[in-house]
C-alpha positions as CSV (number, residue, x, y, z in Angstrom):
1,M,5.0,-7.7,33.8
2,R,4.8,-10.4,31.1
3,N,7.3,-13.2,31.4
4,P,10.8,-12.0,30.4
5,I,11.1,-14.4,27.4
6,Q,7.9,-12.9,25.9
7,A,9.2,-9.4,26.6
8,L,12.4,-10.3,24.7
9,L,10.5,-11.7,21.8
10,L,8.5,-8.5,21.6
11,C,11.6,-6.4,21.5
12,A,13.1,-8.5,18.7
13,L,10.1,-8.6,16.5
14,P,10.1,-5.0,15.2
15,L,13.8,-5.1,14.8
16,I,13.7,-7.8,12.2
17,Q,11.1,-6.2,10.0
18,R,12.1,-6.1,6.4
19,V,12.0,-2.8,4.4
20,A,8.3,-3.0,3.5
21,S,5.5,-0.6,3.6
22,W,2.6,0.1,5.8
23,S,1.7,-3.3,7.4
24,D,-1.1,-5.2,5.7
25,E,-3.7,-3.7,8.0
26,P,-3.3,0.0,7.0
27,H,-3.2,-1.1,3.3
28,M,-6.4,-3.0,3.7
29,L,-8.1,-0.1,5.6
30,I,-7.0,2.5,3.0
31,A,-8.3,0.3,0.1
32,Y,-11.7,-0.3,1.8
33,I,-12.1,3.4,2.7
34,A,-11.5,4.2,-1.0
35,Y,-13.9,1.5,-2.1
36,E,-16.7,2.8,0.2
37,N,-16.2,6.2,-1.5
38,L,-16.9,4.8,-5.0
39,N,-20.3,4.5,-6.5
40,D,-22.0,1.2,-7.3
41,N,-20.9,1.2,-10.9
42,E,-17.3,1.8,-10.0
43,K,-17.5,-0.8,-7.3
44,A,-18.8,-3.3,-9.7
45,T,-16.1,-2.6,-12.2
46,I,-13.2,-3.0,-9.7
47,D,-14.8,-6.1,-8.1
48,R,-15.1,-7.6,-11.6
49,I,-11.4,-6.9,-12.4
50,F,-10.2,-8.4,-9.0
51,A,-12.6,-11.4,-9.3
52,H,-10.6,-12.3,-12.5
53,S,-7.3,-12.1,-10.6
54,H,-4.6,-14.5,-11.8
55,D,-4.0,-15.0,-8.1
56,K,-7.2,-16.3,-6.5
57,D,-6.0,-15.5,-3.0
58,F,-6.0,-11.8,-3.9
59,D,-9.4,-11.4,-5.6
60,N,-10.9,-8.4,-3.9
61,I,-9.8,-4.8,-3.1
62,I,-8.9,-5.6,0.5
63,S,-6.5,-8.5,-0.2
64,A,-5.4,-6.9,-3.5
65,A,-3.9,-3.9,-1.5
66,T,-1.5,-6.3,0.2
67,W,-0.4,-8.3,-2.8
68,P,2.7,-6.2,-3.7
69,D,4.2,-7.0,-0.2
70,H,3.2,-10.7,-0.4
71,I,5.2,-11.3,-3.6
72,K,8.4,-10.0,-2.2
73,T,11.2,-12.2,-1.0
74,P,10.4,-12.8,2.7
75,D,12.9,-12.1,5.4
76,P,14.2,-15.5,6.4
77,R,13.8,-14.6,10.0
78,R,10.1,-13.8,9.4
79,S,9.2,-17.0,7.7
80,H,6.8,-17.8,10.5
81,H,4.5,-15.1,8.8
82,S,3.9,-17.1,5.6
83,F,0.6,-18.8,5.2
84,P,-0.4,-22.2,3.9
85,F,-1.2,-20.8,0.4
86,E,2.0,-18.8,0.2
87,R,5.3,-20.1,-1.1
88,S,8.3,-18.0,-0.3
89,E,8.1,-15.6,-3.2
90,I,11.0,-14.2,-5.2
91,L,9.6,-11.1,-7.0
92,D,12.0,-8.7,-5.3
93,I,12.7,-6.8,-8.6
94,F,10.0,-4.3,-7.7
95,N,11.2,-3.5,-4.2
96,D,12.4,0.0,-5.1
97,W,8.9,0.9,-6.1
98,H,7.7,1.1,-2.5
99,Y,9.3,4.3,-1.4
100,V,10.8,7.7,-2.7
101,K,14.3,8.3,-1.4
102,T,14.2,12.1,-1.1
103,P,17.5,13.0,0.7
104,Y,17.2,14.8,4.1
105,N,20.6,15.9,5.0
106,P,20.3,18.6,7.8
107,T,24.0,18.2,9.0
108,K,25.3,18.7,5.4
109,V,27.4,15.6,4.9
110,H,28.9,15.1,1.5
111,L,26.5,13.1,-0.7
112,P,27.4,11.4,-3.9
113,P,25.0,11.8,-6.9
114,K,23.3,8.5,-6.3
115,H,22.0,9.8,-2.9
116,L,21.4,13.4,-4.1
117,Y,19.2,12.2,-6.9
118,G,18.0,9.0,-5.4
119,H,14.4,10.2,-5.5
120,K,14.5,11.1,-9.2
121,G,13.4,9.0,-12.1
122,K,10.6,6.6,-12.6
123,H,11.4,3.6,-10.5
124,N,10.1,4.7,-7.1
125,A,6.6,5.0,-5.6
126,A,6.0,8.4,-7.1
127,G,7.2,7.5,-10.6
128,I,5.3,4.2,-10.8
129,T,2.0,5.6,-9.5
130,K,2.1,8.4,-12.1
131,H,3.0,5.9,-14.8
132,I,0.1,3.6,-13.9
133,Y,-2.5,6.4,-13.5
134,R,-1.4,7.9,-16.9
135,T,-1.6,4.6,-18.6
136,L,-4.9,3.5,-17.3
137,V,-6.6,6.9,-17.9
138,S,-5.3,7.1,-21.4
139,I,-7.1,3.8,-22.4
140,K,-10.2,5.8,-22.8
141,K,-12.5,2.8,-22.9
142,K,-10.9,1.7,-26.2
143,P,-12.3,-1.9,-26.9
144,K,-10.0,-4.8,-26.6
145,Y,-7.3,-2.7,-24.8
146,G,-5.7,-4.2,-21.7
147,S,-6.7,-7.5,-20.1
148,Y,-7.8,-8.7,-16.7
149,Y,-4.2,-9.6,-16.1
150,S,-2.7,-6.2,-16.8
151,Y,-5.5,-4.4,-14.9
152,N,-4.9,-6.6,-11.9
153,F,-1.2,-6.0,-11.9
154,Y,-1.5,-2.2,-12.4
155,L,-4.4,-1.7,-9.9
156,K,-2.8,-3.8,-7.2
157,Y,0.4,-1.8,-7.5
158,F,-1.4,1.6,-7.8
159,I,-3.6,0.9,-4.7
160,H,-0.6,-0.2,-2.7
161,L,2.0,2.5,-3.8
162,F,-0.5,5.3,-3.5
163,A,-0.9,4.3,0.2
164,D,2.9,4.1,0.6
165,I,3.5,7.7,-0.4
166,H,1.3,8.7,2.4
167,Q,3.5,6.9,5.0
168,P,5.9,9.7,6.0
169,L,8.9,7.4,6.4
170,H,8.4,6.0,2.8
171,T,9.3,9.5,1.4
172,L,12.9,10.2,2.5
173,N,16.3,8.9,3.4
174,F,18.1,10.7,6.3
175,F,21.8,11.3,6.3
176,N,24.3,12.3,8.9
177,G,27.9,11.5,9.7
178,H,27.0,8.1,11.1
179,L,24.5,7.2,8.3
180,I,26.5,8.1,5.2
181,N,24.3,5.9,3.1
182,G,21.1,7.0,4.7
183,D,18.8,5.5,7.4
184,K,16.6,3.6,4.8
185,G,13.6,5.6,5.9
186,G,14.1,5.1,9.5
187,N,14.8,1.4,9.2
188,D,18.2,1.9,10.9
189,I,16.9,4.1,13.7
190,T,15.9,2.2,16.9
191,V,13.7,4.0,19.4
192,T,12.5,2.9,22.8
193,Y,9.2,3.8,24.5
194,G,7.3,2.2,27.3
195,G,10.0,-0.4,27.7
196,L,9.7,-1.6,24.1
197,N,12.3,-1.1,21.4
198,G,11.6,-0.9,17.6
199,N,12.9,0.6,14.4
200,I,10.9,3.7,13.8
201,H,10.1,2.8,10.2
202,Y,8.4,-0.4,11.3
203,L,6.6,1.3,14.2
204,C,5.2,3.8,11.7
205,D,4.1,1.1,9.2
206,S,2.1,-0.6,12.0
207,I,1.1,2.7,13.8
208,F,3.1,1.6,16.8
209,N,1.9,-2.0,16.7
210,S,-1.8,-0.9,16.8
211,R,-2.4,-2.1,13.2
212,R,-0.7,-5.4,12.8
213,K,-3.4,-7.6,11.3
214,K,-2.4,-9.6,8.3
215,W,-4.0,-10.9,5.2
216,P,-5.5,-13.6,5.1
217,T,-6.0,-14.1,8.9
218,V,-7.7,-10.7,9.4
219,D,-11.4,-10.7,10.3
220,V,-12.7,-8.8,7.3
221,Q,-16.0,-7.8,8.9
222,K,-14.1,-6.2,11.9
223,L,-11.8,-4.5,9.4
224,K,-14.8,-2.9,7.6
225,R,-16.2,-1.7,11.0
226,D,-12.8,-0.2,11.9
227,A,-12.7,1.6,8.6
228,T,-16.1,3.1,9.2
229,T,-15.0,4.2,12.6
230,L,-12.0,5.9,11.1
231,M,-14.1,7.7,8.5
232,N,-16.3,8.9,11.3
233,S,-13.3,10.1,13.3
234,F,-11.7,11.8,10.3
235,P,-14.7,12.8,8.0
236,A,-13.8,14.0,4.5
237,H,-14.9,17.6,5.2
238,A,-12.3,17.9,8.0
239,F,-9.4,17.6,5.5
240,R,-10.5,20.7,3.6
241,S,-7.7,21.7,1.1
242,Q,-6.0,18.3,1.3
243,L,-9.0,16.8,-0.6
244,R,-9.3,19.6,-3.1
245,I,-7.2,17.8,-5.7
246,P,-6.3,19.9,-8.8
247,R,-7.2,18.8,-12.3
248,D,-3.5,17.7,-12.8
249,K,-3.6,14.6,-10.7
250,I,-0.3,13.5,-12.0
251,A,1.7,16.5,-10.7
252,Y,-0.3,16.3,-7.5
253,I,1.4,13.0,-6.7
254,D,4.5,15.1,-6.0
255,T,2.5,17.2,-3.6
256,I,1.4,14.1,-1.7
257,V,5.0,13.0,-1.4
258,H,6.1,16.4,-0.3
259,Q,3.4,16.7,2.4
260,A,4.3,13.2,3.8
261,Y,8.0,14.2,3.8
262,E,7.3,17.4,5.7
263,L,5.4,15.3,8.3
264,A,8.4,13.0,8.6
265,L,10.6,16.1,9.5
266,E,8.1,17.6,11.8
267,Y,7.0,14.6,13.8
268,V,10.0,12.3,13.6
269,Y,13.4,13.8,12.8
270,N,13.1,17.2,14.3
271,K,12.3,15.5,17.6
272,L,15.4,13.3,17.5
273,P,19.0,14.2,18.1
274,M,20.0,14.5,14.4
275,H,23.7,14.7,14.9
276,D,23.7,11.5,17.0
277,L,21.4,9.2,15.1
278,S,23.2,6.0,14.2
279,K,22.6,2.3,13.8
280,D,24.1,1.2,17.1
281,K,22.3,3.4,19.6
282,I,18.8,3.3,20.9
283,F,16.9,6.6,21.3
284,P,14.2,7.1,23.9
285,V,11.1,8.9,22.8
286,S,8.4,10.3,24.9
287,K,4.7,9.3,25.3
288,M,3.9,12.6,23.7
289,F,6.1,11.8,20.6
290,V,4.2,8.5,20.2
291,T,0.7,9.9,20.7
292,Q,1.3,12.7,18.2
293,L,2.8,10.5,15.6
294,K,0.1,7.9,16.0
295,N,-2.4,10.6,15.3
296,V,-0.6,11.9,12.3
297,L,-0.4,8.3,10.9
298,N,-4.1,7.5,11.4
299,H,-4.9,10.9,9.7
300,Q,-2.6,10.1,6.8
301,M,-4.1,6.6,6.5
302,V,-7.7,7.9,6.1
303,L,-6.6,10.8,3.9
304,A,-4.9,8.2,1.6
305,G,-8.2,6.3,1.3
306,Y,-10.3,9.4,0.4
307,R,-7.7,10.5,-2.1
308,L,-7.3,7.1,-3.6
309,A,-11.1,7.0,-4.4
310,Q,-10.7,10.2,-6.4
311,Y,-7.9,8.6,-8.5
312,L,-9.7,5.3,-8.9
313,K,-12.7,7.1,-10.2
314,D,-10.7,8.4,-13.2
315,I,-9.1,5.0,-13.8
316,L,-12.4,3.0,-13.6
317,E,-14.2,5.5,-15.9
318,N,-11.8,4.5,-18.7
319,V,-12.0,0.7,-18.4
320,P,-13.2,-0.8,-21.7
321,D,-16.8,-2.0,-21.7
322,D,-15.8,-5.5,-22.7
323,L,-13.8,-5.8,-19.3
324,K,-16.7,-4.3,-17.4
325,G,-18.9,-7.1,-18.8
326,Q,-21.1,-4.6,-20.7
327,D,-20.7,-6.5,-23.9
328,N,-20.5,-10.4,-23.9
329,S,-17.3,-11.0,-25.8
330,A,-15.0,-11.0,-22.7
331,D,-17.7,-12.6,-20.7
332,I,-18.0,-16.1,-22.0
333,Q,-15.1,-17.5,-20.1
334,H,-15.3,-15.2,-17.1
335,S,-18.8,-15.6,-15.9
336,G,-17.8,-17.3,-12.7
337,G,-15.8,-14.4,-11.5
338,R,-17.0,-13.4,-8.0
339,S,-15.7,-10.9,-5.6
340,S,-15.3,-12.0,-2.0
341,L,-16.5,-8.5,-1.0
342,E,-19.9,-8.9,-2.7
343,G,-20.5,-12.6,-2.6
344,P,-21.4,-14.5,-5.8
345,R,-22.6,-12.7,-8.8
346,F,-24.1,-15.1,-11.2
347,E,-25.2,-12.7,-13.9
348,G,-27.6,-15.3,-15.2
349,K,-24.9,-17.4,-16.8
350,P,-23.7,-20.9,-16.1
351,I,-20.9,-21.1,-13.5
352,P,-17.7,-22.7,-14.8
353,N,-17.0,-26.2,-13.6
354,P,-14.9,-25.6,-10.4
355,L,-12.9,-28.7,-11.1
356,L,-11.3,-26.8,-14.0
357,G,-9.7,-24.6,-11.4
358,L,-7.9,-21.7,-12.8
359,D,-7.5,-23.0,-16.2
360,S,-10.8,-21.7,-17.4
361,T,-9.7,-18.2,-16.4
362,R,-6.2,-18.7,-17.9
363,T,-7.5,-19.8,-21.3
364,G,-10.1,-17.0,-21.0
365,H,-7.4,-14.5,-21.5
366,H,-7.1,-15.4,-25.2
367,H,-10.7,-15.0,-25.9
368,H,-11.0,-11.2,-26.1
369,H,-8.3,-11.0,-28.8
370,H,-10.4,-12.7,-31.5
C-alpha cells in the first residue's frame, strides 16, 4: 500500500475537480485523431490559422483543443495546476457552453421550467457548435471575411465543444428527491472503486484517471503514438452507421448529444441506486462497471475524432483564400506563422523580427481590411 498521506491526497484530488470537460488529454487525442483524418491541404489551412493564434501558447491543433478550459476561472484549490505561462484566468462567461443539461428525472420529482428546459436554447454545447459550424460554412470563401482572430476563437471552441458532446456526462442533469437542482452531470455523485473515491463526472472526464496528461507538460510525440494506437484499436470501419453522417450536419449534432445521453443512462445511472443518489453518500461500483464504462469512453473519444474530421472538412473548405495564404494580401505580416505540429514553414519570405514579439501579428490584423 502507498503511504496513507498519499492515499488521502489521491482520494481528495478527484473530489475537487471543477465542472470542466474531458481532461486535457482526451481533448488533445480527439483533436489529433481528427487532424490525422484531414488531407494535406486541410492540414495546411488549419495549421496556418492556429499559427496566427492571438495566444502563442495555443498555436496548433493539439493545444488549441484545450484552450477553452484554460481560459476558465481556475478552482482556487487547484491552483497548483497552473503553469508558468498561465495567469489565473477570468473568462468564466462561456462556462455554460461546455455541456447540455438534458433533464433525466426517472423518479418524477417536480421540476421547475428552468430545469425542464435547461437544455434548450443556444447557450450550451449543442447550440454553440451548431452556430459555429453554420457561421463558418456560410463564409463560402468570400474574400476579406473573418480574420485569424475570429477563426481561432471559433475553431478552438468548435473542436473543444464537439468533443464535450461525446462525453456522456456532459449531456444531462440527473434529478431525484435528494438532488432537486440536479447532479451537475455527475459532479455531485461520489463513487468508490478499488479503494479510491471520486466524483463520477471527473472520473469520466479522465477515463478513470487513465488520461490525465495536461497541456503543456504532455509529451506530444507520445500523445501522437497513443492516438495512432487508439485508431488501430477502434478503426473507422468498426463504427459503421455512427460515421455515416447525413447531409444535414447541423441536425446531426442533436443525434450526437442524444447518443451520448443514452450511454450515460445505460452505463452510469441505470447501474446506480437512482432513488438513493445524493451528495453526501458514497456509492461503491464494481470492477465490471469501471471496465465497461472505460471502454465506452475510449470508444466515444475515438468516434469524436473521426466525426470531428468530417465537420472540419466542411469548415476548412470554406476558408477565404487570403487566410489560407493563397493570395498575398493577408500574408505580408503573417509570414512568420509556424505550427508547432509541422515545424517552421518559411514559404520563401523573410521571418519577422522575433524581438517584435506578438506586435507584428497584432498589427497584422488590420492589414487585410485595406
